[in-house]
Backbone as XML, in Angstrom:
<?xml version="1.0"?>
<chain id="A" units="angstrom">
  <residue number="1" name="MET">
    <atom name="N" x="124.873" y="55.186" z="82.965"/>
    <atom name="CA" x="123.497" y="55.269" z="83.188"/>
    <atom name="C" x="123.148" y="56.958" z="82.159"/>
  </residue>
  <residue number="2" name="PRO">
    <atom name="N" x="121.392" y="56.805" z="81.537"/>
    <atom name="CA" x="121.629" y="58.117" z="80.534"/>
    <atom name="C" x="121.267" y="58.933" z="81.140"/>
  </residue>
  <residue number="3" name="ASN">
    <atom name="N" x="121.599" y="60.083" z="80.988"/>
    <atom name="CA" x="121.068" y="61.989" z="81.876"/>
    <atom name="C" x="119.816" y="62.187" z="80.850"/>
  </residue>
  <residue number="4" name="ASP">
    <atom name="N" x="118.792" y="62.720" z="81.627"/>
    <atom name="CA" x="117.960" y="63.693" z="81.146"/>
    <atom name="C" x="118.154" y="64.308" z="80.288"/>
  </residue>
  <residue number="5" name="HIS">
    <atom name="N" x="119.607" y="64.984" z="79.657"/>
    <atom name="CA" x="119.645" y="66.581" z="79.119"/>
    <atom name="C" x="120.867" y="66.560" z="78.109"/>
  </residue>
  <residue number="6" name="ASP">
    <atom name="N" x="121.115" y="66.767" z="77.586"/>
    <atom name="CA" x="122.392" y="66.434" z="76.220"/>
    <atom name="C" x="123.328" y="67.146" z="77.243"/>
  </residue>
  <residue number="7" name="ASP">
    <atom name="N" x="124.582" y="66.883" z="77.149"/>
    <atom name="CA" x="125.666" y="67.038" z="77.511"/>
    <atom name="C" x="125.801" y="68.500" z="76.730"/>
  </residue>
  <residue number="8" name="ASN">
    <atom name="N" x="125.406" y="69.173" z="76.087"/>
    <atom name="CA" x="125.363" y="70.904" z="75.634"/>
    <atom name="C" x="124.484" y="71.355" z="76.593"/>
  </residue>
  <residue number="9" name="GLU">
    <atom name="N" x="123.197" y="71.177" z="76.138"/>
    <atom name="CA" x="122.311" y="71.910" z="77.146"/>
    <atom name="C" x="122.445" y="71.673" z="78.446"/>
  </residue>
  <residue number="10" name="GLU">
    <atom name="N" x="122.525" y="73.450" z="78.515"/>
    <atom name="CA" x="122.112" y="74.196" z="80.057"/>
    <atom name="C" x="121.049" y="73.532" z="81.373"/>
  </residue>
  <residue number="11" name="VAL">
    <atom name="N" x="121.657" y="73.329" z="82.278"/>
    <atom name="CA" x="120.662" y="72.874" z="83.080"/>
    <atom name="C" x="120.478" y="74.004" z="84.227"/>
  </residue>
  <residue number="12" name="LYS">
    <atom name="N" x="119.382" y="73.933" z="84.276"/>
    <atom name="CA" x="119.067" y="75.302" z="85.023"/>
    <atom name="C" x="118.751" y="75.430" z="86.297"/>
  </residue>
  <residue number="13" name="GLN">
    <atom name="N" x="119.447" y="75.616" z="87.541"/>
    <atom name="CA" x="119.027" y="75.618" z="88.336"/>
    <atom name="C" x="117.979" y="76.186" z="89.489"/>
  </residue>
  <residue number="14" name="VAL">
    <atom name="N" x="117.399" y="75.274" z="90.010"/>
    <atom name="CA" x="116.131" y="76.101" z="90.881"/>
    <atom name="C" x="116.134" y="75.883" z="92.095"/>
  </residue>
  <residue number="15" name="ASP">
    <atom name="N" x="116.146" y="77.592" z="92.973"/>
    <atom name="CA" x="116.509" y="77.830" z="93.755"/>
    <atom name="C" x="114.807" y="77.174" z="94.925"/>
  </residue>
  <residue number="16" name="ILE">
    <atom name="N" x="115.455" y="76.559" z="95.845"/>
    <atom name="CA" x="114.320" y="75.427" z="96.307"/>
    <atom name="C" x="114.078" y="76.555" z="97.937"/>
  </residue>
  <residue number="17" name="SER">
    <atom name="N" x="114.636" y="77.325" z="98.644"/>
    <atom name="CA" x="115.417" y="77.501" z="99.420"/>
    <atom name="C" x="113.642" y="78.547" z="99.814"/>
  </residue>
  <residue number="18" name="THR">
    <atom name="N" x="113.787" y="78.332" z="101.510"/>
    <atom name="CA" x="112.267" y="79.132" z="102.291"/>
    <atom name="C" x="112.547" y="80.492" z="101.719"/>
  </residue>
  <residue number="19" name="PRO">
    <atom name="N" x="111.078" y="80.640" z="100.946"/>
    <atom name="CA" x="110.919" y="82.290" z="101.018"/>
    <atom name="C" x="111.509" y="82.961" z="101.617"/>
  </residue>
  <residue number="20" name="ARG">
    <atom name="N" x="112.264" y="84.569" z="101.055"/>
    <atom name="CA" x="112.378" y="85.346" z="102.053"/>
    <atom name="C" x="112.358" y="86.947" z="101.557"/>
  </residue>
  <residue number="21" name="TYR">
    <atom name="N" x="111.373" y="87.953" z="102.532"/>
    <atom name="CA" x="110.772" y="88.774" z="102.448"/>
    <atom name="C" x="111.039" y="89.390" z="103.458"/>
  </residue>
  <residue number="22" name="LYS">
    <atom name="N" x="110.974" y="90.784" z="102.516"/>
    <atom name="CA" x="111.877" y="92.155" z="103.450"/>
    <atom name="C" x="110.463" y="92.766" z="103.331"/>
  </residue>
  <residue number="23" name="LEU">
    <atom name="N" x="109.851" y="93.300" z="104.897"/>
    <atom name="CA" x="109.116" y="94.154" z="105.820"/>
    <atom name="C" x="108.564" y="95.691" z="104.817"/>
  </residue>
  <residue number="24" name="ASN">
    <atom name="N" x="107.395" y="96.128" z="104.543"/>
    <atom name="CA" x="107.500" y="97.258" z="104.283"/>
    <atom name="C" x="106.585" y="98.008" z="105.558"/>
  </residue>
  <residue number="25" name="GLU">
    <atom name="N" x="106.280" y="97.755" z="106.499"/>
    <atom name="CA" x="105.709" y="98.381" z="107.743"/>
    <atom name="C" x="105.862" y="96.891" z="108.871"/>
  </residue>
  <residue number="26" name="ALA">
    <atom name="N" x="105.449" y="97.597" z="110.171"/>
    <atom name="CA" x="105.604" y="96.539" z="110.817"/>
    <atom name="C" x="104.838" y="95.203" z="110.975"/>
  </residue>
  <residue number="27" name="ALA">
    <atom name="N" x="104.900" y="93.943" z="111.665"/>
    <atom name="CA" x="104.559" y="92.797" z="110.720"/>
    <atom name="C" x="104.831" y="91.670" z="112.578"/>
  </residue>
  <residue number="28" name="TYR">
    <atom name="N" x="103.778" y="91.100" z="112.966"/>
    <atom name="CA" x="103.708" y="90.656" z="113.876"/>
    <atom name="C" x="103.290" y="89.369" z="112.835"/>
  </residue>
  <residue number="29" name="ILE">
    <atom name="N" x="105.088" y="88.275" z="113.190"/>
    <atom name="CA" x="105.217" y="86.932" z="112.510"/>
    <atom name="C" x="105.533" y="86.161" z="113.194"/>
  </residue>
  <residue number="30" name="ASN">
    <atom name="N" x="105.009" y="84.677" z="113.804"/>
    <atom name="CA" x="105.463" y="83.736" z="114.721"/>
    <atom name="C" x="105.633" y="84.489" z="115.419"/>
  </residue>
  <residue number="31" name="ASP">
    <atom name="N" x="104.798" y="85.033" z="116.563"/>
    <atom name="CA" x="105.047" y="85.157" z="117.527"/>
    <atom name="C" x="105.984" y="86.605" z="118.052"/>
  </residue>
  <residue number="32" name="ILE">
    <atom name="N" x="106.295" y="87.394" z="117.121"/>
    <atom name="CA" x="107.174" y="88.485" z="117.292"/>
    <atom name="C" x="106.589" y="89.859" z="116.311"/>
  </residue>
  <residue number="33" name="LEU">
    <atom name="N" x="107.675" y="90.474" z="116.546"/>
    <atom name="CA" x="106.856" y="91.802" z="116.115"/>
    <atom name="C" x="108.472" y="92.062" z="115.671"/>
  </residue>
  <residue number="34" name="HIS">
    <atom name="N" x="108.613" y="92.769" z="114.366"/>
    <atom name="CA" x="108.900" y="92.288" z="113.361"/>
    <atom name="C" x="108.680" y="94.549" z="113.365"/>
  </residue>
  <residue number="35" name="LYS">
    <atom name="N" x="110.018" y="94.889" z="112.619"/>
    <atom name="CA" x="109.795" y="96.253" z="112.017"/>
    <atom name="C" x="109.885" y="96.628" z="110.495"/>
  </residue>
  <residue number="36" name="PRO">
    <atom name="N" x="109.319" y="96.974" z="110.030"/>
    <atom name="CA" x="109.719" y="97.634" z="108.785"/>
    <atom name="C" x="111.094" y="97.603" z="108.559"/>
  </residue>
  <residue number="37" name="GLY">
    <atom name="N" x="110.982" y="96.713" z="107.405"/>
    <atom name="CA" x="112.909" y="97.091" z="106.829"/>
    <atom name="C" x="113.029" y="95.553" z="107.503"/>
  </residue>
  <residue number="38" name="ASP">
    <atom name="N" x="112.964" y="94.848" z="108.223"/>
    <atom name="CA" x="113.734" y="93.363" z="109.002"/>
    <atom name="C" x="113.411" y="92.118" z="107.415"/>
  </residue>
  <residue number="39" name="GLU">
    <atom name="N" x="114.245" y="91.702" z="107.146"/>
    <atom name="CA" x="114.188" y="90.564" z="106.610"/>
    <atom name="C" x="113.700" y="88.941" z="107.417"/>
  </residue>
  <residue number="40" name="ILE">
    <atom name="N" x="112.681" y="88.916" z="106.944"/>
    <atom name="CA" x="112.446" y="87.472" z="107.649"/>
    <atom name="C" x="112.563" y="86.038" z="106.163"/>
  </residue>
  <residue number="41" name="THR">
    <atom name="N" x="112.332" y="84.697" z="106.842"/>
    <atom name="CA" x="111.983" y="83.804" z="106.386"/>
    <atom name="C" x="110.749" y="83.412" z="106.970"/>
  </residue>
  <residue number="42" name="TYR">
    <atom name="N" x="109.639" y="82.927" z="105.683"/>
    <atom name="CA" x="108.080" y="82.981" z="105.883"/>
    <atom name="C" x="107.812" y="81.519" z="104.832"/>
  </residue>
  <residue number="43" name="ALA">
    <atom name="N" x="107.862" y="79.985" z="105.354"/>
    <atom name="CA" x="106.569" y="79.516" z="104.703"/>
    <atom name="C" x="105.608" y="80.130" z="103.984"/>
  </residue>
  <residue number="44" name="GLY">
    <atom name="N" x="104.563" y="80.766" z="104.490"/>
    <atom name="CA" x="103.190" y="80.642" z="104.818"/>
    <atom name="C" x="102.637" y="81.236" z="103.597"/>
  </residue>
  <residue number="45" name="ILE">
    <atom name="N" x="101.934" y="81.636" z="103.112"/>
    <atom name="CA" x="101.025" y="82.506" z="102.323"/>
    <atom name="C" x="101.441" y="84.132" z="102.877"/>
  </residue>
  <residue number="46" name="PRO">
    <atom name="N" x="102.432" y="84.640" z="101.578"/>
    <atom name="CA" x="102.671" y="86.171" z="101.883"/>
    <atom name="C" x="101.675" y="87.022" z="102.175"/>
  </residue>
  <residue number="47" name="GLY">
    <atom name="N" x="101.729" y="88.257" z="103.405"/>
    <atom name="CA" x="101.128" y="89.489" z="102.521"/>
    <atom name="C" x="101.752" y="90.498" z="102.134"/>
  </residue>
  <residue number="48" name="HIS">
    <atom name="N" x="100.419" y="91.372" z="102.081"/>
    <atom name="CA" x="100.971" y="93.004" z="101.548"/>
    <atom name="C" x="102.607" y="93.446" z="101.695"/>
  </residue>
  <residue number="49" name="HIS">
    <atom name="N" x="102.090" y="93.094" z="102.703"/>
    <atom name="CA" x="103.328" y="93.758" z="103.738"/>
    <atom name="C" x="105.065" y="93.565" z="103.489"/>
  </residue>
  <residue number="50" name="MET">
    <atom name="N" x="105.287" y="92.205" z="102.442"/>
    <atom name="CA" x="106.285" y="91.385" z="102.788"/>
    <atom name="C" x="106.527" y="91.656" z="101.095"/>
  </residue>
  <residue number="51" name="ASP">
    <atom name="N" x="107.511" y="92.207" z="100.812"/>
    <atom name="CA" x="108.839" y="92.202" z="99.826"/>
    <atom name="C" x="109.329" y="90.741" z="98.971"/>
  </residue>
  <residue number="52" name="PRO">
    <atom name="N" x="108.919" y="90.306" z="98.165"/>
    <atom name="CA" x="110.322" y="89.002" z="97.748"/>
    <atom name="C" x="111.654" y="89.843" z="97.887"/>
  </residue>
  <residue number="53" name="ILE">
    <atom name="N" x="112.430" y="88.575" z="98.195"/>
    <atom name="CA" x="114.026" y="88.515" z="98.386"/>
    <atom name="C" x="114.473" y="87.723" z="97.058"/>
  </residue>
  <residue number="54" name="ASN">
    <atom name="N" x="114.329" y="86.118" z="97.314"/>
    <atom name="CA" x="114.588" y="86.083" z="96.650"/>
    <atom name="C" x="113.808" y="85.384" z="95.615"/>
  </residue>
  <residue number="55" name="ALA">
    <atom name="N" x="114.462" y="83.528" z="95.279"/>
    <atom name="CA" x="113.395" y="83.890" z="93.971"/>
    <atom name="C" x="111.574" y="82.780" z="94.765"/>
  </residue>
  <residue number="56" name="ALA">
    <atom name="N" x="112.205" y="81.961" z="95.930"/>
    <atom name="CA" x="111.196" y="81.545" z="96.668"/>
    <atom name="C" x="110.379" y="82.115" z="96.639"/>
  </residue>
  <residue number="57" name="ALA">
    <atom name="N" x="110.810" y="83.344" z="97.582"/>
    <atom name="CA" x="109.425" y="84.589" z="98.250"/>
    <atom name="C" x="108.777" y="84.899" z="96.512"/>
  </residue>
  <residue number="58" name="LYS">
    <atom name="N" x="108.962" y="85.517" z="95.378"/>
    <atom name="CA" x="109.011" y="85.722" z="93.964"/>
    <atom name="C" x="108.215" y="84.656" z="93.870"/>
  </residue>
  <residue number="59" name="VAL">
    <atom name="N" x="108.139" y="83.932" z="93.908"/>
    <atom name="CA" x="106.818" y="82.193" z="93.009"/>
    <atom name="C" x="105.828" y="82.353" z="94.103"/>
  </residue>
  <residue number="60" name="MET">
    <atom name="N" x="106.086" y="83.032" z="95.479"/>
    <atom name="CA" x="105.193" y="82.482" z="96.156"/>
    <atom name="C" x="103.881" y="83.950" z="96.276"/>
  </residue>
  <residue number="61" name="LYS">
    <atom name="N" x="104.896" y="84.949" z="96.568"/>
    <atom name="CA" x="103.942" y="85.907" z="96.616"/>
    <atom name="C" x="103.060" y="86.188" z="94.761"/>
  </residue>
  <residue number="62" name="LYS">
    <atom name="N" x="103.376" y="85.562" z="93.331"/>
    <atom name="CA" x="103.404" y="85.732" z="92.063"/>
    <atom name="C" x="101.776" y="84.479" z="92.479"/>
  </residue>
  <residue number="63" name="LYS">
    <atom name="N" x="101.961" y="83.578" z="93.134"/>
    <atom name="CA" x="101.295" y="82.341" z="93.622"/>
    <atom name="C" x="99.967" y="83.166" z="93.768"/>
  </residue>
  <residue number="64" name="HIS">
    <atom name="N" x="100.028" y="82.912" z="95.136"/>
    <atom name="CA" x="99.151" y="83.896" z="95.809"/>
    <atom name="C" x="99.087" y="85.395" z="96.407"/>
  </residue>
  <residue number="65" name="ASP">
    <atom name="N" x="99.623" y="85.867" z="95.078"/>
    <atom name="CA" x="98.921" y="87.496" z="94.831"/>
    <atom name="C" x="97.657" y="88.070" z="95.267"/>
  </residue>
  <residue number="66" name="GLY">
    <atom name="N" x="96.751" y="88.639" z="96.019"/>
    <atom name="CA" x="95.633" y="89.292" z="95.642"/>
    <atom name="C" x="94.767" y="87.802" z="97.093"/>
  </residue>
  <residue number="67" name="LYS">
    <atom name="N" x="95.688" y="87.020" z="97.085"/>
    <atom name="CA" x="94.862" y="86.117" z="97.899"/>
    <atom name="C" x="94.544" y="85.956" z="98.927"/>
  </residue>
  <residue number="68" name="PHE">
    <atom name="N" x="95.921" y="86.649" z="99.746"/>
    <atom name="CA" x="95.517" y="87.275" z="101.355"/>
    <atom name="C" x="94.231" y="87.380" z="101.672"/>
  </residue>
  <residue number="69" name="ILE">
    <atom name="N" x="93.709" y="87.040" z="103.108"/>
    <atom name="CA" x="92.731" y="87.655" z="103.421"/>
    <atom name="C" x="93.307" y="87.898" z="105.120"/>
  </residue>
  <residue number="70" name="ASP">
    <atom name="N" x="93.268" y="89.391" z="105.692"/>
    <atom name="CA" x="93.784" y="89.400" z="106.916"/>
    <atom name="C" x="92.926" y="89.121" z="107.539"/>
  </residue>
  <residue number="71" name="PRO">
    <atom name="N" x="93.106" y="88.499" z="108.779"/>
    <atom name="CA" x="92.523" y="87.254" z="109.507"/>
    <atom name="C" x="91.447" y="88.255" z="110.282"/>
  </residue>
  <residue number="72" name="ILE">
    <atom name="N" x="92.124" y="89.268" z="110.431"/>
    <atom name="CA" x="91.072" y="90.525" z="111.547"/>
    <atom name="C" x="90.117" y="90.886" z="110.921"/>
  </residue>
  <residue number="73" name="GLU">
    <atom name="N" x="89.799" y="91.151" z="109.849"/>
    <atom name="CA" x="89.538" y="91.726" z="108.920"/>
    <atom name="C" x="88.289" y="90.874" z="108.637"/>
  </residue>
  <residue number="74" name="ALA">
    <atom name="N" x="88.720" y="89.480" z="108.405"/>
    <atom name="CA" x="87.817" y="88.273" z="107.660"/>
    <atom name="C" x="86.238" y="88.174" z="109.300"/>
  </residue>
  <residue number="75" name="MET">
    <atom name="N" x="87.495" y="87.564" z="110.416"/>
    <atom name="CA" x="86.270" y="87.971" z="110.871"/>
    <atom name="C" x="85.771" y="89.339" z="111.786"/>
  </residue>
  <residue number="76" name="CYS">
    <atom name="N" x="85.708" y="90.480" z="111.262"/>
    <atom name="CA" x="85.323" y="92.065" z="111.123"/>
    <atom name="C" x="83.544" y="92.071" z="110.612"/>
  </residue>
  <residue number="77" name="LYS">
    <atom name="N" x="83.820" y="91.003" z="109.892"/>
    <atom name="CA" x="82.971" y="90.688" z="108.609"/>
    <atom name="C" x="82.269" y="89.828" z="108.741"/>
  </residue>
  <residue number="78" name="ILE">
    <atom name="N" x="82.284" y="88.877" z="109.998"/>
    <atom name="CA" x="80.814" y="87.875" z="110.303"/>
    <atom name="C" x="80.121" y="88.316" z="110.909"/>
  </residue>
</chain>
């Protein structure tokens, strides 16, 4: 069966793991109060307080950077 690449071509590995972040401030996520410096896995849209650790997190942060809306702040504007 033919493959999709030449035998001499380097095949890139893609990190498809769950995004991991290091928190730069306290955060209440999934009913848990986390401290600054805690490392978490989080599959949602990352907030400003989440510094990416792995490739999956870097992709999510780049994709959603600046698009996060604080739900409390959003409700105060109504």
